[in-house]
C-alpha positions as CSV (number, residue, x, y, z in Angstrom):
1,M,88.3,193.3,137.0
2,P,90.6,191.1,137.6
3,E,91.4,189.3,134.4
4,A,94.7,187.7,134.3
5,T,97.3,188.3,131.8
6,H,99.5,185.4,133.2
7,A,99.3,181.9,133.9
8,T,101.5,179.2,135.8
9,V,101.1,175.9,134.4
10,T,103.0,173.2,135.8
11,I,103.6,169.7,133.7
12,N,103.1,167.2,137.0
13,S,103.1,163.9,135.2
14,I,103.8,161.9,132.1
15,H,102.2,158.7,131.6
16,V,104.7,155.9,129.9
17,I,101.6,154.6,127.7
18,D,104.4,152.6,125.4
19,S,107.8,153.0,126.1
20,S,108.8,150.6,123.1
21,V,111.4,148.2,124.7
22,T,108.7,145.1,124.0
23,T,108.0,146.4,120.3
24,T,112.0,147.1,119.2
25,A,114.4,144.9,119.1
26,E,116.5,147.2,121.6
27,P,118.1,145.6,124.3
28,G,116.8,145.7,128.2
29,S,113.3,145.6,130.1
30,S,113.2,149.8,130.7
31,A,114.3,152.7,128.2
32,E,115.8,156.1,129.0
33,W,114.2,159.1,128.2
34,Y,115.0,162.2,127.8
35,M,112.4,164.7,127.4
36,S,111.9,168.9,127.2
37,F,108.8,170.9,127.8
38,V,108.4,174.1,126.3
39,V,105.5,176.2,127.4
40,N,104.7,179.7,125.9
41,G,109.0,180.1,125.3
42,Q,110.0,178.5,128.7
43,T,111.7,175.1,128.2
44,A,112.2,173.0,130.8
45,Q,114.0,169.5,131.1
46,W,113.1,165.7,132.3
47,S,114.6,162.2,132.4
48,N,114.3,158.9,133.7
49,D,116.7,156.3,132.8
50,A,114.4,153.1,133.9
51,V,110.9,154.0,132.3
52,K,108.4,151.2,131.7
53,D,105.1,150.5,129.8
54,D,102.0,152.0,131.8
55,T,104.0,153.7,134.5
56,V,103.0,157.5,135.7
57,Y,106.6,159.3,136.5
58,A,106.5,162.4,138.6
59,V,107.7,165.2,136.3
60,N,106.7,168.2,138.7
61,R,108.1,170.9,136.1
62,N,106.4,174.6,136.9
63,F,106.7,177.6,134.6
64,P,105.5,180.7,137.1
65,N,103.6,183.7,135.3
66,L,103.8,183.2,132.1
67,P,102.4,186.1,129.8
68,L,99.5,184.5,127.9
69,G,100.1,184.4,124.0
70,P,97.9,185.8,121.1
71,N,94.6,186.1,122.3
72,G,95.0,184.8,125.8
73,M,96.1,180.9,124.2
74,I,98.8,179.1,125.8
75,S,101.1,176.9,124.3
76,I,102.3,173.4,125.5
77,Q,105.3,172.0,123.3
78,V,107.0,168.4,124.3
79,S,109.6,166.4,122.6
80,G,112.2,163.8,123.0
81,Y,114.1,160.7,122.7
82,E,114.8,157.1,123.6
83,H,118.7,156.6,124.6
84,D,120.3,153.6,123.2
85,S,123.2,153.0,124.1
86,T,124.2,150.7,121.1
87,S,122.7,152.4,117.9
88,A,120.9,155.9,117.2
89,N,118.9,157.0,119.5
90,D,115.2,156.9,118.8
91,T,112.9,159.9,118.6
92,L,109.8,160.1,120.2
93,P,106.1,161.6,118.8
94,T,105.9,165.3,119.5
95,L,102.9,166.7,121.6
96,Q,101.8,170.2,120.6
97,K,98.6,171.6,122.0
98,T,97.1,175.4,122.2
99,L,94.8,176.0,125.1
100,H,92.6,178.5,125.0
101,P,92.4,179.2,129.0
102,A,89.4,181.9,128.7
103,D,87.2,179.2,127.4
104,D,87.9,175.8,128.7
105,Y,89.6,176.5,132.5
106,Q,88.7,179.9,133.5
107,L,89.4,179.7,137.0
108,G,92.0,177.2,136.2
109,G,92.5,173.2,136.4
110,T,94.1,169.8,135.5
111,D,94.0,168.1,132.5
112,W,95.7,165.3,130.5
113,I,97.0,165.4,126.7
114,A,98.1,162.5,124.6
115,S,101.2,162.7,122.3
116,P,100.3,160.8,118.4
117,T,101.6,156.9,118.8
118,S,104.7,155.8,116.8
119,P,106.8,153.2,116.7
120,E,109.4,154.3,119.1
121,G,106.9,155.2,121.5
122,S,103.8,157.0,122.8
123,Y,102.9,159.2,126.1
124,S,100.9,161.4,127.9
125,I,101.2,164.7,130.3
126,E,99.2,165.4,133.2
127,F,99.0,169.5,133.4
128,S,97.5,171.9,135.4
129,V,97.4,175.7,134.6
130,F,95.8,178.9,137.0
131,P,95.7,183.1,136.6
132,A,99.0,183.9,137.9
133,K,98.4,188.0,137.4
134,E,96.0,190.2,136.5
135,R,95.7,193.7,134.4
136,P,96.4,196.9,136.1
137,G,94.3,198.9,138.8
138,T,93.0,197.9,142.0
139,A,89.6,195.6,142.2
140,E,88.5,198.8,144.3
141,Q,89.0,201.2,141.8
142,R,87.7,198.9,138.7
143,L,84.6,198.0,140.6
144,E,83.7,201.7,141.7
145,A,84.5,202.8,137.4
146,A,81.8,199.9,136.7
147,R,79.0,200.9,138.6
148,E,77.1,204.1,138.5
149,Y,72.8,204.2,139.7
150,L,70.5,206.5,138.3
151,G,67.4,206.6,140.1
152,V,64.0,208.7,139.2
153,Y,61.0,208.8,142.3
154,R,58.0,209.4,142.5
155,S,55.2,210.1,145.6
156,G,53.5,206.9,147.3
157,T,52.7,204.9,150.4
158,G,52.0,201.9,148.9
159,P,54.1,198.3,149.3
160,Y,57.1,198.3,147.5
161,A,60.7,196.7,146.7
162,L,64.3,196.9,145.5
163,W,66.3,194.2,144.9
164,S,69.3,193.2,142.9
165,G,70.8,189.5,142.2
166,N,72.0,186.9,139.5
167,W,69.1,186.0,137.4
168,K,68.6,182.3,139.4
169,G,68.7,184.6,142.5
170,F,66.7,187.6,141.1
171,T,63.9,185.1,139.3
172,D,63.8,183.6,143.0
173,K,62.5,186.8,144.6
174,W,60.6,187.7,141.9
175,E,58.6,184.7,141.9
176,E,58.4,185.3,146.6
177,L,57.7,188.6,145.4
178,S,54.9,188.4,143.5
179,S,53.1,185.5,145.3
180,S,53.4,188.4,148.4
181,G,51.5,191.4,146.0
182,L,54.2,192.9,144.7
183,R,54.7,193.4,140.8
184,L,58.1,193.7,138.6
185,A,57.9,198.0,137.3
186,R,61.4,198.3,136.3
187,L,64.1,195.9,135.0
188,A,67.4,196.9,134.5
189,T,70.7,194.6,134.0
190,L,74.6,195.1,134.0
191,P,77.5,193.1,134.8
192,V,79.8,193.7,137.9
193,D,82.9,192.5,139.1
194,T,82.6,189.3,141.2
195,G,86.6,190.2,142.8
196,V,87.7,186.3,141.4
197,L,90.9,186.3,139.6
198,K,90.3,184.1,136.0
199,F,91.0,183.8,132.5
200,G,88.8,186.1,130.3
201,D,85.9,188.0,131.8
202,S,85.7,187.9,135.0
203,T,81.7,189.8,135.6
204,E,78.5,188.0,136.5
205,R,75.3,189.5,135.4
206,V,73.3,191.0,138.0
207,F,69.5,192.1,137.7
208,T,68.1,194.6,139.4
209,G,64.8,194.9,139.6
210,V,61.8,197.8,141.4
211,F,59.1,196.3,142.8
212,E,55.2,198.0,143.9
213,A,52.3,196.6,145.0
214,G,50.0,195.3,142.4
215,S,47.9,191.7,141.5
216,D,47.1,191.9,137.9
217,P,48.8,189.0,135.8
218,H,52.5,189.7,134.8
219,A,55.1,187.3,133.2
220,L,59.0,188.1,133.1
221,W,60.6,186.8,129.9
222,V,64.1,187.2,128.7
223,S,65.8,185.2,125.2
224,E,67.5,185.8,121.8
225,W,65.0,188.5,119.3
226,P,63.4,186.4,117.6
227,A,62.1,184.3,120.7
228,F,61.2,187.2,122.8
229,E,59.1,189.4,119.8
230,V,57.3,185.8,119.2
231,K,56.8,185.8,123.4
232,W,55.4,189.4,122.6
233,K,52.8,188.7,120.4
234,E,51.8,185.5,122.7
235,L,51.7,187.5,125.8
236,S,50.0,190.6,124.2
237,A,47.2,188.4,123.1
238,Q,47.0,187.3,126.4
239,G,45.6,190.4,127.6
240,L,49.7,191.5,129.0
241,R,51.5,194.4,127.9
242,L,55.5,195.0,127.6
243,V,55.8,198.2,130.5
244,D,59.9,197.7,130.6
245,L,62.8,196.6,128.3
246,A,66.4,195.5,129.4
247,P,68.7,194.4,126.1
248,Y,71.9,193.0,127.1
249,I,75.0,191.3,125.7
250,D,75.8,188.1,126.9
251,G,79.1,186.6,125.1
252,K,78.7,188.1,121.3
253,T,74.4,187.3,122.0
254,R,72.3,190.0,122.5
255,M,69.8,189.0,124.6
256,F,66.2,191.3,125.4
257,A,65.0,190.7,129.3
258,G,61.2,192.2,129.2
259,V,58.6,192.9,132.0
260,F,55.1,192.3,131.4
261,R,51.9,193.4,133.3
262,A,48.2,193.5,132.2
263,G,47.0,196.3,129.9
264,S,44.5,196.1,127.5
265,D,45.7,199.8,125.6
266,A,46.9,199.4,122.3
267,H,50.7,198.7,121.9
268,A,53.6,198.6,119.6
269,L,56.8,197.1,119.8
270,W,60.4,197.9,117.2
271,I,64.0,197.5,117.0
272,A,66.2,199.8,114.8
273,E,68.9,201.8,114.3
274,W,68.4,205.6,115.8
275,P,67.3,207.2,112.4
276,S,64.7,204.3,111.8
277,F,63.6,204.2,115.3
278,Q,62.6,208.0,115.3
279,K,60.9,207.8,112.2
280,K,59.1,204.9,113.6
281,W,58.7,206.6,116.7
282,E,57.4,209.7,115.1
283,E,55.1,207.6,113.0
284,L,53.4,205.8,116.0
285,T,53.0,208.8,118.0
286,K,51.1,210.2,115.2
287,A,49.0,207.2,115.6
288,G,48.1,207.9,119.0
289,L,50.8,205.9,120.8
290,R,53.8,206.8,123.3
291,L,57.4,205.4,124.3
292,V,56.9,204.0,127.4
293,S,60.0,201.9,127.5
294,I,63.4,202.4,125.2
295,G,67.0,200.4,125.3
296,H,69.7,200.3,123.6
297,V,73.6,198.7,123.6
298,Q,76.5,199.5,122.8
299,E,79.1,196.5,122.3
300,P,81.2,195.0,123.8
301,R,80.8,196.3,127.3
302,D,79.4,199.9,127.5
303,A,76.9,200.3,127.6
304,R,74.0,202.0,128.7
305,V,70.1,201.2,128.5
306,H,67.7,204.6,129.2
307,R,64.0,204.2,129.5
308,C,61.3,206.0,131.3
309,L,57.6,205.4,131.6
310,P,54.8,208.4,132.5
311,R,52.9,207.3,135.5
312,G,50.9,210.9,135.4
313,Q,51.1,214.5,137.5
314,R,53.1,213.2,140.6
315,R,55.5,214.9,142.8
316,S,58.8,213.4,141.4
317,R,62.8,213.4,142.4
318,S,65.5,211.9,141.2
319,V,69.5,211.2,141.9
320,G,72.0,210.4,139.8
321,G,76.1,209.7,139.8
322,A,75.8,207.7,143.3
323,N,77.5,204.3,144.1
324,W,75.4,201.6,145.1
325,K,75.8,202.5,148.7
326,D,75.0,206.0,148.2
327,F,71.9,205.4,146.3
328,L,70.5,203.0,148.3
329,D,71.1,205.7,151.2
330,K,69.3,208.0,149.4
331,R,66.8,205.4,148.5
332,S,66.2,205.4,152.1
333,Q,66.1,209.0,152.3
334,F,63.6,209.5,150.2
335,A,61.1,206.5,150.5
336,R,60.3,208.0,154.1
337,T,59.7,211.5,152.3
338,S,58.4,210.4,148.4
339,G,57.4,207.1,147.6
340,L,59.8,204.7,145.9
341,P,61.6,204.7,142.6
342,V,59.8,203.8,139.8
343,C,62.5,204.2,136.8
344,F,66.4,202.8,137.4
345,E,69.9,202.5,135.6
346,P,73.1,201.4,135.8
347,G,75.5,202.6,134.2
348,P,79.5,202.9,133.5
349,I,80.8,206.1,134.4
350,S,82.5,206.4,131.4
351,A,79.2,206.6,129.3
352,H,79.1,210.4,131.0
Protein backbone atom coordinates (compact mmCIF):
# COMPACT_ATOMS: atom_id res chain seq x y z
CA MET A 1 0.00 0.00 0.00
CA PRO A 2 1.30 3.54 -0.62
CA GLU A 3 2.49 4.31 2.90
CA ALA A 4 4.89 7.26 3.02
CA THR A 5 8.44 6.67 4.24
CA HIS A 6 9.59 10.25 3.61
CA ALA A 7 8.13 13.70 4.09
CA THR A 8 8.56 17.14 2.59
CA VAL A 9 8.47 19.81 5.26
CA THR A 10 8.33 23.55 4.55
CA ILE A 11 8.75 26.31 7.09
CA ASN A 12 6.40 28.82 5.50
CA SER A 13 6.55 31.84 7.78
CA ILE A 14 7.41 33.16 11.22
CA HIS A 15 5.15 35.34 13.32
CA VAL A 16 7.24 37.60 15.52
CA ILE A 17 4.98 38.00 18.53
CA ASP A 18 7.40 39.91 20.74
CA SER A 19 10.63 41.24 19.23
CA SER A 20 11.71 42.62 22.66
CA VAL A 21 12.42 46.09 21.27
CA THR A 22 9.61 47.56 23.37
CA THR A 23 10.31 45.52 26.51
CA THR A 24 14.10 45.90 26.80
CA ALA A 25 16.54 48.80 26.80
CA GLU A 26 17.94 47.91 23.38
CA PRO A 27 18.21 50.87 20.97
CA GLY A 28 16.12 51.19 17.79
CA SER A 29 12.53 50.50 16.77
CA SER A 30 13.18 47.03 15.31
CA ALA A 31 15.37 44.02 16.02
CA GLU A 32 17.79 41.85 14.04
CA TRP A 33 16.84 38.18 14.26
CA TYR A 34 18.95 35.25 13.10
CA MET A 35 17.13 31.92 13.12
CA SER A 36 18.12 28.29 12.57
CA PHE A 37 15.60 25.61 11.57
CA VAL A 38 16.46 21.92 12.04
CA VAL A 39 14.05 19.29 10.69
CA ASN A 40 15.01 15.63 11.17
CA GLY A 41 18.68 16.61 11.21
CA GLN A 42 18.63 18.94 8.18
CA THR A 43 19.34 22.63 8.79
CA ALA A 44 18.31 25.91 7.14
CA GLN A 45 18.94 29.55 8.13
CA TRP A 46 16.84 32.72 8.03
CA SER A 47 17.46 36.26 9.15
CA ASN A 48 15.83 39.68 9.11
CA ASP A 49 17.41 42.88 10.39
CA ALA A 50 14.16 44.76 10.97
CA VAL A 51 11.62 42.54 12.73
CA LYS A 52 8.82 44.17 14.65
CA ASP A 53 6.19 43.06 17.14
CA ASP A 54 3.12 41.15 15.90
CA THR A 55 4.37 40.86 12.33
CA VAL A 56 4.47 37.84 10.00
CA TYR A 57 7.51 37.31 7.77
CA ALA A 58 7.95 34.83 4.91
CA VAL A 59 10.56 32.13 5.52
CA ASN A 60 10.00 29.57 2.72
CA ARG A 61 12.65 27.07 3.80
CA ASN A 62 12.05 23.68 2.20
CA PHE A 63 13.19 20.26 3.49
CA PRO A 64 12.40 17.77 0.68
CA ASN A 65 12.27 13.97 0.96
CA LEU A 66 13.16 13.72 4.64
CA PRO A 67 13.36 10.14 5.92
CA LEU A 68 10.84 9.74 8.72
CA GLY A 69 12.28 9.13 12.15
CA PRO A 70 11.47 6.25 14.53
CA ASN A 71 7.74 5.45 14.59
CA GLY A 72 7.26 7.77 11.61
CA MET A 73 8.03 10.94 13.56
CA ILE A 74 9.20 14.36 12.37
CA SER A 75 11.28 16.54 14.69
CA ILE A 76 11.29 20.33 14.30
CA GLN A 77 13.65 22.55 16.25
CA VAL A 78 13.90 26.34 15.91
CA SER A 79 16.51 28.47 17.69
CA GLY A 80 18.09 31.88 17.19
CA TYR A 81 19.28 35.11 18.64
CA GLU A 82 18.62 38.83 18.48
CA HIS A 83 21.77 40.62 17.33
CA ASP A 84 22.93 43.63 19.38
CA SER A 85 25.69 45.87 18.09
CA THR A 86 26.35 47.50 21.45
CA SER A 87 26.06 44.51 23.79
CA ALA A 88 25.97 40.70 23.86
CA ASN A 89 23.45 38.99 21.62
CA ASP A 90 20.18 37.94 23.24
CA THR A 91 19.25 34.26 22.92
CA LEU A 92 15.73 33.68 21.69
CA PRO A 93 13.62 30.84 23.15
CA THR A 94 14.05 27.47 21.48
CA LEU A 95 11.00 25.86 19.92
CA GLN A 96 10.95 22.04 19.83
CA LYS A 97 8.14 19.93 18.46
CA THR A 98 7.82 16.26 17.57
CA LEU A 99 5.14 15.53 14.96
CA HIS A 100 3.39 12.21 14.39
CA PRO A 101 1.90 12.68 10.91
CA ALA A 102 0.28 9.24 10.81
CA ASP A 103 -1.94 10.40 13.68
CA ASP A 104 -2.42 14.08 12.84
CA TYR A 105 -1.56 14.74 9.18
CA GLN A 106 -2.24 11.51 7.28
CA LEU A 107 -2.65 13.31 3.96
CA GLY A 108 -0.42 16.20 4.96
CA GLY A 109 -1.34 19.64 6.19
CA THR A 110 -0.34 23.08 7.43
CA ASP A 111 -0.23 24.17 11.06
CA TRP A 112 1.28 26.64 13.53
CA ILE A 113 3.45 25.96 16.59
CA ALA A 114 4.57 28.57 19.12
CA SER A 115 7.79 29.06 21.04
CA PRO A 116 7.92 29.47 24.81
CA THR A 117 7.63 33.04 26.02
CA SER A 118 10.81 34.85 27.03
CA PRO A 119 11.93 38.38 28.00
CA GLU A 120 14.12 38.26 24.88
CA GLY A 121 11.18 37.64 22.56
CA SER A 122 8.65 35.07 21.37
CA TYR A 123 7.38 33.77 18.04
CA SER A 124 5.44 31.07 16.24
CA ILE A 125 6.09 29.34 12.93
CA GLU A 126 3.79 28.07 10.20
CA PHE A 127 4.87 24.78 8.66
CA SER A 128 3.54 22.35 6.04
CA VAL A 129 4.17 18.62 5.96
CA PHE A 130 3.25 16.25 3.12
CA PRO A 131 4.04 12.63 2.18
CA ALA A 132 6.97 12.46 -0.22
CA LYS A 133 7.91 8.86 -0.99
CA GLU A 134 6.27 5.47 -0.59
CA ARG A 135 7.53 2.03 0.23
CA PRO A 136 9.12 0.00 -2.59
CA GLY A 137 6.82 -1.90 -4.97
CA THR A 138 4.21 -0.66 -7.37
CA ALA A 139 0.66 0.04 -6.27
CA GLU A 140 -0.60 -2.58 -8.71
CA GLN A 141 1.62 -5.27 -7.18
CA ARG A 142 0.50 -4.42 -3.65
CA LEU A 143 -3.15 -4.31 -4.64
CA GLU A 144 -2.94 -7.70 -6.34
CA ALA A 145 -1.24 -9.19 -3.28
CA ALA A 146 -3.91 -7.80 -0.98
CA ARG A 147 -6.96 -9.27 -2.70
CA GLU A 148 -8.10 -12.80 -3.27
CA TYR A 149 -11.69 -13.99 -3.44
CA LEU A 150 -13.27 -17.36 -2.71
CA GLY A 151 -16.90 -18.11 -3.53
CA VAL A 152 -19.15 -21.09 -2.85
CA TYR A 153 -22.15 -21.45 -5.18
CA ARG A 154 -25.40 -23.42 -5.12
CA SER A 155 -28.25 -23.90 -7.53
CA GLY A 156 -31.05 -21.37 -7.42
CA THR A 157 -33.38 -19.19 -9.51
CA GLY A 158 -34.42 -16.47 -7.05
CA PRO A 159 -33.38 -12.81 -6.98
CA TYR A 160 -29.88 -12.12 -5.64
CA ALA A 161 -27.23 -9.42 -5.40
CA LEU A 162 -23.55 -8.95 -4.59
CA TRP A 163 -22.33 -5.59 -3.27
CA SER A 164 -19.04 -4.21 -2.00
CA GLY A 165 -18.22 -0.80 -0.53
CA ASN A 166 -17.09 1.11 2.54
CA TRP A 167 -19.32 0.97 5.60
CA LYS A 168 -21.54 3.91 4.68
CA GLY A 169 -21.92 2.81 1.08
CA PHE A 170 -22.56 -0.77 2.17
CA THR A 171 -25.21 0.10 4.76
CA ASP A 172 -26.94 2.43 2.29
CA LYS A 173 -27.11 -0.42 -0.23
CA TRP A 174 -28.18 -2.86 2.51
CA GLU A 175 -31.18 -0.64 3.31
CA GLU A 176 -32.02 -0.23 -0.39
CA LEU A 177 -31.86 -3.96 -1.16
CA SER A 178 -33.72 -4.84 2.05
CA SER A 179 -36.56 -2.56 0.94
CA SER A 180 -36.68 -4.32 -2.43
CA GLY A 181 -37.14 -7.81 -0.96
CA LEU A 182 -33.54 -8.99 -0.58
CA ARG A 183 -31.84 -10.09 2.60
CA LEU A 184 -28.15 -10.04 3.47
CA ALA A 185 -27.03 -13.65 3.84
CA ARG A 186 -23.22 -13.43 3.91
CA LEU A 187 -20.80 -10.72 4.97
CA ALA A 188 -17.05 -10.42 4.52
CA THR A 189 -14.64 -7.56 5.12
CA LEU A 190 -11.04 -6.68 4.34
CA PRO A 191 -8.86 -3.58 3.97
CA VAL A 192 -8.14 -2.53 0.38
CA ASP A 193 -5.62 -0.08 -0.99
CA THR A 194 -6.94 3.43 -1.65
CA GLY A 195 -4.00 4.26 -3.92
CA VAL A 196 -3.49 7.52 -2.02
CA LEU A 197 0.00 8.24 -0.70
CA LYS A 198 -0.31 9.16 2.96
CA PHE A 199 1.36 8.82 6.33
CA GLY A 200 0.40 5.60 8.08
CA ASP A 201 -2.07 3.02 6.83
CA SER A 202 -3.50 4.02 3.45
CA THR A 203 -6.14 1.29 3.27
CA GLU A 204 -9.90 1.63 3.48
CA ARG A 205 -12.06 -1.11 4.97
CA VAL A 206 -14.50 -2.59 2.48
CA PHE A 207 -17.52 -4.75 3.29
CA THR A 208 -18.82 -7.26 0.76
CA GLY A 209 -22.22 -8.88 1.06
CA VAL A 210 -24.21 -11.59 -0.66
CA PHE A 211 -27.96 -10.95 -0.80
CA GLU A 212 -30.78 -13.39 -1.49
CA ALA A 213 -34.55 -13.17 -1.75
CA GLY A 214 -36.34 -12.80 1.56
CA SER A 215 -39.05 -10.94 3.46
CA ASP A 216 -38.21 -12.03 7.01
CA PRO A 217 -37.14 -9.70 9.84
CA HIS A 218 -33.42 -9.05 9.79
CA ALA A 219 -30.65 -6.92 11.26
CA LEU A 220 -27.05 -5.88 10.70
CA TRP A 221 -24.85 -4.93 13.65
CA VAL A 222 -21.18 -4.04 14.22
CA SER A 223 -19.44 -3.21 17.50
CA GLU A 224 -16.77 -4.35 19.92
CA TRP A 225 -17.35 -7.70 21.61
CA PRO A 226 -19.14 -6.65 24.85
CA ALA A 227 -21.70 -4.55 22.95
CA PHE A 228 -21.98 -7.23 20.25
CA GLU A 229 -22.81 -9.92 22.80
CA VAL A 230 -25.44 -7.67 24.39
CA LYS A 231 -27.01 -6.98 20.97
CA TRP A 232 -26.89 -10.69 20.08
CA LYS A 233 -28.89 -11.53 23.22
CA GLU A 234 -31.33 -8.70 22.54
CA LEU A 235 -31.95 -9.71 18.91
CA SER A 236 -32.14 -13.41 19.82
CA ALA A 237 -34.92 -12.61 22.28
CA GLN A 238 -36.73 -10.83 19.44
CA GLY A 239 -36.68 -13.93 17.23
CA LEU A 240 -33.56 -13.21 15.18
CA ARG A 241 -30.63 -15.55 14.73
CA LEU A 242 -27.01 -14.75 13.93
CA VAL A 243 -26.28 -16.37 10.54
CA ASP A 244 -22.90 -14.86 9.68
CA LEU A 245 -20.05 -13.25 11.57
CA ALA A 246 -17.20 -11.09 10.23
CA PRO A 247 -14.65 -10.06 12.87
CA TYR A 248 -11.88 -7.61 11.97
CA ILE A 249 -9.31 -5.24 13.46
CA ASP A 250 -10.01 -1.50 13.21
CA GLY A 251 -6.75 0.19 14.21
CA LYS A 252 -6.09 -1.63 17.46
CA THR A 253 -9.73 -2.42 18.20
CA ARG A 254 -11.28 -5.82 17.56
CA MET A 255 -14.68 -5.38 15.93
CA PHE A 256 -17.48 -7.84 15.18
CA ALA A 257 -19.98 -7.47 12.34
CA GLY A 258 -22.98 -9.78 12.40
CA VAL A 259 -25.83 -10.66 10.04
CA PHE A 260 -29.13 -11.60 11.68
CA ARG A 261 -32.16 -13.32 10.13
CA ALA A 262 -35.48 -14.54 11.50
CA GLY A 263 -35.34 -17.85 13.37
CA SER A 264 -36.74 -19.75 16.33
CA ASP A 265 -34.23 -22.62 16.62
CA ALA A 266 -31.82 -23.29 19.46
CA HIS A 267 -28.61 -21.31 19.08
CA ALA A 268 -25.31 -20.35 20.74
CA LEU A 269 -22.44 -17.90 20.35
CA TRP A 270 -18.92 -18.62 21.57
CA ILE A 271 -15.56 -16.84 21.40
CA ALA A 272 -12.25 -18.36 22.50
CA GLU A 273 -8.82 -19.41 21.32
CA TRP A 274 -8.75 -22.60 19.28
CA PRO A 275 -8.38 -25.37 21.95
CA SER A 276 -11.24 -23.95 24.00
CA PHE A 277 -13.26 -23.25 20.87
CA GLN A 278 -12.87 -26.83 19.63
CA LYS A 279 -13.87 -28.20 23.03
CA LYS A 280 -17.00 -26.04 23.08
CA TRP A 281 -17.79 -27.08 19.49
CA GLU A 282 -17.71 -30.75 20.51
CA GLU A 283 -19.87 -30.01 23.56
CA LEU A 284 -22.50 -28.06 21.60
CA THR A 285 -22.50 -30.60 18.77
CA LYS A 286 -23.39 -33.36 21.23
CA ALA A 287 -26.15 -31.09 22.56
CA GLY A 288 -27.74 -30.96 19.11
CA LEU A 289 -26.33 -27.66 17.81
CA ARG A 290 -24.43 -27.26 14.54
CA LEU A 291 -21.80 -24.68 13.69
CA VAL A 292 -23.15 -22.38 10.96
CA SER A 293 -20.61 -19.54 10.91
CA ILE A 294 -17.07 -19.12 12.17
CA GLY A 295 -14.58 -16.28 11.93
CA HIS A 296 -11.13 -15.50 13.20
CA VAL A 297 -8.81 -12.51 13.20
CA GLN A 298 -5.04 -12.74 13.10
CA GLU A 299 -3.33 -9.55 14.21
CA PRO A 300 -2.17 -7.17 12.97
CA ARG A 301 -3.35 -7.36 9.32
CA ASP A 302 -2.64 -10.78 7.85
CA ALA A 303 -6.15 -12.01 8.52
CA ARG A 304 -8.57 -14.51 7.02
CA VAL A 305 -12.06 -15.40 8.15
CA HIS A 306 -13.53 -18.80 7.27
CA ARG A 307 -17.15 -19.68 7.53
CA CYS A 308 -19.68 -22.11 6.05
CA LEU A 309 -23.44 -22.44 6.45
CA PRO A 310 -25.01 -25.72 5.25
CA ARG A 311 -28.07 -25.02 3.11
CA GLY A 312 -29.42 -28.50 2.37
CA GLN A 313 -28.77 -31.01 -0.37
CA ARG A 314 -28.13 -28.85 -3.40
CA ARG A 315 -25.64 -28.80 -6.22
CA SER A 316 -22.66 -26.62 -5.35
CA ARG A 317 -19.49 -25.28 -6.92
CA SER A 318 -16.58 -23.20 -5.67
CA VAL A 319 -13.97 -20.89 -7.06
CA GLY A 320 -10.86 -19.64 -5.27
CA GLY A 321 -7.63 -17.77 -5.85
CA ALA A 322 -9.18 -15.16 -8.14
CA ASN A 323 -8.76 -11.43 -8.22
CA TRP A 324 -11.89 -9.25 -8.12
CA LYS A 325 -12.39 -9.01 -11.90
CA ASP A 326 -11.92 -12.76 -12.43
CA PHE A 327 -14.18 -13.46 -9.47
CA LEU A 328 -16.99 -11.33 -10.92
CA ASP A 329 -16.57 -12.99 -14.35
CA LYS A 330 -16.81 -16.44 -12.76
CA ARG A 331 -19.75 -15.33 -10.61
CA SER A 332 -21.68 -14.23 -13.71
CA GLN A 333 -20.94 -17.56 -15.37
CA PHE A 334 -22.17 -19.54 -12.37
CA ALA A 335 -25.22 -17.31 -11.96
CA ARG A 336 -26.35 -18.21 -15.47
CA THR A 337 -25.92 -21.94 -14.93
CA SER A 338 -26.20 -22.64 -11.21
CA GLY A 339 -27.42 -19.90 -8.92
CA LEU A 340 -25.83 -17.46 -6.56
CA PRO A 341 -22.94 -17.37 -4.09
CA VAL A 342 -23.94 -18.25 -0.56
CA CYS A 343 -20.48 -18.14 1.00
CA PHE A 344 -17.88 -15.55 0.17
CA GLU A 345 -14.48 -14.80 1.68
CA PRO A 346 -11.69 -12.42 0.64
CA GLY A 347 -8.22 -12.66 2.09
CA PRO A 348 -4.52 -12.08 1.51
CA ILE A 349 -2.64 -14.35 -0.87
CA SER A 350 0.06 -14.70 1.76
CA ALA A 351 -2.38 -16.58 3.97
CA HIS A 352 -2.04 -19.70 1.81
